[in-house]
N, C-alpha and C positions, 0 to 999 in steps of 0.2 A: 729818314732821320726826323726827329722832332726836337725842338729846343728844350734844354734843361728848364727854361723859364716859360715853356709853352703852355698850352691850354690846360687848365686844372679842372677836372670833372669829378663828380661823385663816384663812389665805387661800391662794389658788392662783396659782402662777406660770405665765403664758402667754407664748408668743412668743419669750422670750429666756432665756438661762441666766444667772442672777445668781450672784454669789459666795455660798457657803454661809452666811456670816455674815449675820445679820439675817433669815433665812428659817426658818420653822418646818417641821419635817418633816410632810408631809401625813398620815402614818400616825398622828400624835399625836391626831388627831380621828377619832372613830368615829361614823359616821352610821347611822341605822336604816332599816328598811323603811318606816316612816312618813315619815321625811325624804324618801325617794325618791318615795313616793306624792304628797307635798305639792309637791316641788320640780321634778319632771321632767314632760316631756310624754309621759305614758303612752299606750299604744295605745288605752286607753278614753277618752282626751281627744282624740287626734289626728284621729279620723275625722269630727268634727263641728265646724262653725264657728259660734260664738255670735253671735246677731243681736239678741236683745231679752230683757229681763227685765220682769216685773211683780212687784215685791217688795211683798207685802201683809202688814203686821206689826201685831199688837195688842200694846201694851206695858202691862203690869200692874205699876205701881210698888210696890204694897203687897206683892206676892209676889216682886218682882224676877224676874219671868218674862216671856217673850214667846211668841207663837204666831202662826201664819199660813201663808202659802203663797208659793211663787215659781214663776211661769210662765216656762219657759225655751224660747225659740224658737231654732231652729238650722237650718243648712243641712247636708245630708249631703255629705261630701267623698268618702268611700269607704264601701262597704257594711260594716256591722257591726251587732250587736244588743246590745252591752254598753257602757254609758255610766257614766263616773265623775262623781259629784256629791259635793262635799265639805261636811261639817258636823262640827264638832269636839265631842267630849265636853265637858260632859254633855248638850249639845243632842242632839235625836233627830229623825230623819225618821219620820213615822208612816204616810204613804201617798204613793204616786206613781201618777199616771194619765196615759194618753195617749188622747185622744178618748173620755174617760169611762170607759175600762177600766183597772182596777187592774193594776199591774205588780209583779212580784216583784223584790225587791232584797235584798242582803246587805251586812253591815257589815264593814269591815276597819279597825278603829281609827277614824280621822277621815275615812275615805273610804267612800262607799256605791257599790256597783256594781249598776246597774239593768239588768234583762233586758227588752229591748223585743220585743214580739210582732209588731208590724207590720213589713213589709219596709221597710228603710231604703234607698231608691234614691238613687243619686248625683244631686245637684241638687235633691232634695226639700227643702221647707221644712216643718219639723214642730215640734210643741210637746209638752212634758211639763209637768205641774203637780206640784210637790213640796210636800207639807204637812209642817210641822215644829212643834215646841214644846220648851219646857224653860227652865231657868234658866241663862242664858249666863254664862261665866266673868266674874267681877267683876275689873275692872282694879285692881291693887294700887298702881301708880304710873303712871297714864296720863300721856302716851301711850306711855311706853317699855315698860310691861307692859300689853298691850292687853286690850280687852274692854269691858264696860259700866261706866260710872261712875254709880252711884246715889247722888246727893247731895241735900242740901236747901239752898235759899237762906236768907238770914238771916231771912226771914219765915216759914220753915217749909214752903215749897212745894217740890215735887219739882223737881230740877235734874239732868237725866239726859243722858248723851252716850255715843257710841261712838267708839272709836279702835282700829285694828287693823293698822297697818303691820307687816310682818314676821311677826307671829303669823298674820295672814290674816283675810279677811272671813268665812271659814267658822267663825270663833269664835262668830258669832251668826246668820248666815243661810246657807242652802244655795246653793251656786254652783259654777261651774267656777273653782276657786280657784288659778289660775295666771296670771301677768301677761302671758303671750304673747298671749292672746286676749281683747281687750277687747270688752265688749258695745257695740253701735253706738248704742243709745238705750235708755232704760228709764223705767218709771213706778214711783214709790215712794209707796206708800200707808201712812200710819202712823196708827193709832188710839190716842188718848191721852185721859186724863181731861179732862172738859169745861172745866176752868178753866186748862188748859195749852195751849201752842202747840208744834207740831213744826216744825222747820226742817230741810229736807234739801237735796239737790242740785237744781240746775236751777231751773225756775220753778214757782211755785205755781199750779196749775190750778183747784183748788176746795177748799172746806172743807165737809164734810158733817156735820151734826148728827145723831147716831144716837139711836134711841129710848131707849137705856139712859143717855143723858146724856153720853156720850162724843162726841168729834169725830174725824173722819178727814181728815187733810191729804193731798192728792194733789199730788205734785211730779213734773214731767216733765223728763227730761234728754235734750236733743236731740243731744248730741255723744257720741262714744265716751268711756267712763269706765273707769278701772281699779277692781278690786274694793275695794281698801282705801280708795279715794277716796269710796266710798258711805258716807253717815253719816246718823244721826238725832240730833237735838238737841232736847231737850224742856225747857221751862221757862216761867216767867211772863214771857214776852218782850214787849217793846214794840219797835216798828219805826220807823226813820226812813230816808230815802232821798235820793239825789241822782242827777244824770245827769252822767257824765263824757264830754266830747266828745273822742273818741279817733280813732285812725287809720282805724277802720272805721265811724265815725259815732257815734251816741249809745249809750253803754253804761250800762245801769241798774245802779246800785249800791245795795244794800239792806243795812241794818245791824240786827241783832237782838240786843238786850241786856236784861239783867234790869231790871225796872222802876225800881229804885232807882238804877241806874247811867246813866240816860239823859243827864244833864248831863255826866258825866265822858266818856261815849262821844262825844258831839257835839264835844268838844274833841280828845280823843285820836285819834279816827278821821280827823282831817284829814290824817293821814299816808297814808290810802288813795289819794286822788286824786294825791297827790305821788308815791306809789309807781307808780301806773299811768302817769303822765307819764314818769317816769324809765325804767321797764322797757319801755314801748313804744318809747322812743328806742333802747335797747340791743338788745332782743330782737325787736322787731316787734309787731304788734297783739296785744292780749290774745286768747288763743286760744278764748274761749268767749262771744262776744258774745250768741249765741242763748240761752245759759243764764244770763246776767247775772253779776255779781260780788257776793258776799255775805261779810260778816264776821259771825260768830255767836259770842256769848259762851258759854263752856263752863266746867265746873268742873275743868279741868286746863289745862296751859300753852298748848297749841295744836297744830294739825295742818293739813296742806295739802289737806284734802278739797276736791275739785274744785267750783268755783263756790260753795262753802260753807265757806270758810276759817274754821277755829275759833280762838278767841282767849281766852286766860286770863292775860294778862301784867300783870294788876292795874292797868291804866291807868297804866303807868310807861314811861318811856323806857329804852332798854337792854334787857338780858335780866333781867327782874324787878328792874330798877333798877341792874344792873351793866353795865359796859362790858367786853365780852369781849375787846376789843383792847387795853385799857389805855391808849389814846391820847387819850381824851376824845371822839373822833368817834362812838363807839358810844352816847353819851348824847344824840346829836342826833336820834335817831329811835327809834320803838318797834320793838324787834327782831322781835317776833312778827308784827306787821303786814307788815314788809318781807320777812322771811325766808320765812314761810309763803306769802305771796302770790307770791314769786319762784318757788315751786314750780308755780304755774299754767303756767309755761313749761317748767320742768325738773322733771318728775315727772308732771304731768297732760297737758301737750301732748306732750312727748317722755318716754316711759316705758320703764324698763328691762324687758327680757324676763325677766331672771333677777336676783334680788336680790343675787347676787354682784357685779353691776355697779351697785350702789346709788350708787357715786361719781358716776354720770351725773346723778342727782338732786341729791346733797348737795354735791358739789364746785362745780358751777355755781351752785347757789343760795347757798352760802356766799360765793362770789365775787360774787354779785349784790349783797350788802350793800355791798361796797366800791364797786361801780359806782353804787349809789344815792348813797353819800357823794360820789363823784367828780362826779356830775351836779349836785349842789347846792353842793358846797364846793370843787371843783377836783381836778385829777388828783393833785396831791401828797397831798391829804387822803385820797383813795381808796387810794393806795399805802400811806400810813402805817397805815391801818386794816387792810389785809390782812397787812401785815408784822407789825403788833402782835398779830394773832391767832395767829401762829406759836407763841407761848408756850403754847398749848393742845395742841400736837403732842406725842404720847407716843412715837411710833416703837417701839411694842411688837409689833405685828403688822401685816402688809401690808393695804392698802386693799381689794384684790379678794378676794372670798370664794370658797368652793368652789361650783362650778356643779351644778345639777340636784338639790340637796338643801336648798333654801331657806336658804342660809347667807350672811349678810352679812359683810362684812369689817370692818376696824377703824374706830372712830370718827374716826380721822385723815382719813377721807374728807372731813370738813368743813374744818378749817384747812389741812391739808397738801394736800388736793386743790385748794383755792382758791389756795394759793401756787404750786402747779404751773401752774395756768392763768395766773396773774399773770406767771410766768417765761416761759411760751410767748408771751404778749403782748409781752414785752420782746424776745425773739428775733425775732419777726415784725417788730417795730420800725416798724409802720405802723398807727396807730390807726384810720384809716379802713378798712383791710383787716380789722383785728380786729373792728370793729363789724359789718362786712358778713358775717364768718364767723358771729358770734352770731345775727344776724338771718336769715342764709341757713340756718343749722341749724334754726331753728324753722319755717322755710318748707318746707325739704326733708323734714323728718321730722314734718310737721304731723299731729297726732293719730295718731302711730304708736308702736309698741313697737320698741325697738332693742337691739342688743348694744353693749357698750362699744367693741368693735372698730369698729363702724360710725361711732361718734363720733370715734374716733382717726383713722380713715381720712379722714373728712370734713375734719378740721382739717389733716391732711397735704396733701390734694389742694388745698384752697382757699388754703392759705398757700404752697404750693410748697416746703415744707420737711418733711423726714422727721423727725418727733418720736418715732418708735417707741421709741428707747432712753430718751428722757426719760420716756415713759409707763411703760416697763418699770421704770425706776429708782424712780419715785415711787409707782407703784401696786402693785408686786409685791415690793418689798423694804422693809426698815426702815432702810436705810443712808442716811446723808447724804453725798453726794459730797464728796470732799476735793480742793480745788484745791492741788496740791502744786507747789512751785516752789523754785528755787535760783538764786543769782547766782554765776557762776564764770568767771574769765578774760574779763571784758568781755561776757559773754552772760547772758541771762535764760532759764532753762529752766523748762518747766511741763508738767503733764499732769494728768489725772483719775485718782484712785484711790478705793478703797472704793466701787466702783460696778459696774454690770453690764458684761458684756463689750462692749468697743468703744464705751463711752459717749462721746458726741460733742457735748454741748450747748455751743453758743457762749456766751460770757460777757463781760460788760462790766466792765472793770477800770480803775483808775487806776494807771499804771505811772510811777513817779517824777513824780507829779502831773499826768500827761497822760492824759486819758480815751481809751481805745481798746477795740476789740472783738478778742477772741482766739477761736480755734477749737480748743480743746484736745481731744485724744482720750486714750485710755489709754496711748498711746505718747508718749515725751518729744519735745518740740519746743523750739526755742530761737531767740531773736532777739538781735541785738547791742544792747548798751546801754553808753553811755559815762558815764552819770550815776553818781556814787558814792553817792547817797543810798540806793539799794537799797530803795525803798518800793513796796509793792504793796497795793492795796486793792480787793477785789471789791465790786462795786456791791451795795448792801443789798437791791435787788430780787430777788436770787438767793438761794435757800435752799440754801447750800452752806457748807462750812467751808474754812479755809485752813491750810496747813502749810508752813513755811519750813525747808527742809533747809539747815542751816548747816554749812559745811565745818569 
């Protein structure tokens, strides 16, 4: 999750030429060599396909330090002997081995380049072991400023968690830190002080009591997982659980909360099975039955860590007790439980290849909030919610970011992206088809990384409607289309302006009190009208403005 009011970055126009107004000049943002190493599929990444990690981490709260190793299993795609592994300063890689032999490596900022001595034959499955240690970056304002959160609970016990979307998983552990290549499964072993519990992704396989009084928790993730979805959460946790009877059978749901918050959690977390019921209806089966569903209390607001959704909403409905829509509907549910869990479908099941397309995660998940409202309170309530969230749109920079440099776009990807999807649903004008598109998307791209264009093309193909100019308008510009009209000599003329070239979104209007669909383009069109009232009202489901040209 990122904040509605989070970092605002410049963006990149693709596919269509928009008017100059509302777009930033790409040259205004300067990207570095490190941005390219982090955000592109370098030749040192491209030749090998990631298969498995065993991340083994010892956490030392007293020193705010960690140490350990990561076993990296991969398949050779093309012959090469130079591999990129990422780990950000001030963390350090101390040793790398393959089959017990130490390998040479060199550091280039946050990237390490390892020289392999064995021949890397196409099709071979090989492993390296990367040893590391250090004091990882401490999060200043998690989850928006990522890293480690080293906190204490009210009883003085350590309360620790990681969060690293955007910044990258390499802020604390060595990995192939690019979203295009997800590890297929992994083991996460976390060693913590003996009076604490670690909760990570997947299912708990075992807990080992060590001779020094510490404990090692071993968690196995059976499904593909993106790097930033991997997390560790450490605290004086207690656990309660239930079984959700879902579309794929029984889904284990486990909840880990601070000891003093057990009673609060048992009440507040009733939203979890409600969420699962609603989202399985809209999006299809929960994507990670094999790994279970977990909610884990953390010392920050929350994050969509796969099968280990983190929670810090203070056991309040809304967003820390506030309704982001201003309609009242936002206080009917716990925002963090619904929003962050929605990411299990959009972020963890369907994952962007490049953070420039972060709208694929956030627009659909923001929209999922209104679908939750609709499921329990009706279609009008869901529409009121998504329309109400428009007040959070800033229209300062475009939603799509620069590609290949780890650059996300505007925070408008939340409310503006959701309202775009709401409008697309209106144009399709077939709720059964819309639902089938959402469910079909999660089936077609099951456990895959995607580009934004793939999602756009899928919606176009399944709906039978070309929405390319709608996507271009709302994702790559900051302009709000204007429905410009005039009455003259018994005719009603209309067109789109303040928009991308040849913008052609159909729109529902009331013309002199009669509801009708119009298909404006950027060229003027006209229809005859005998009514002298001269009243036009664009349906509130459309995020546009109107302008009456008066003679």
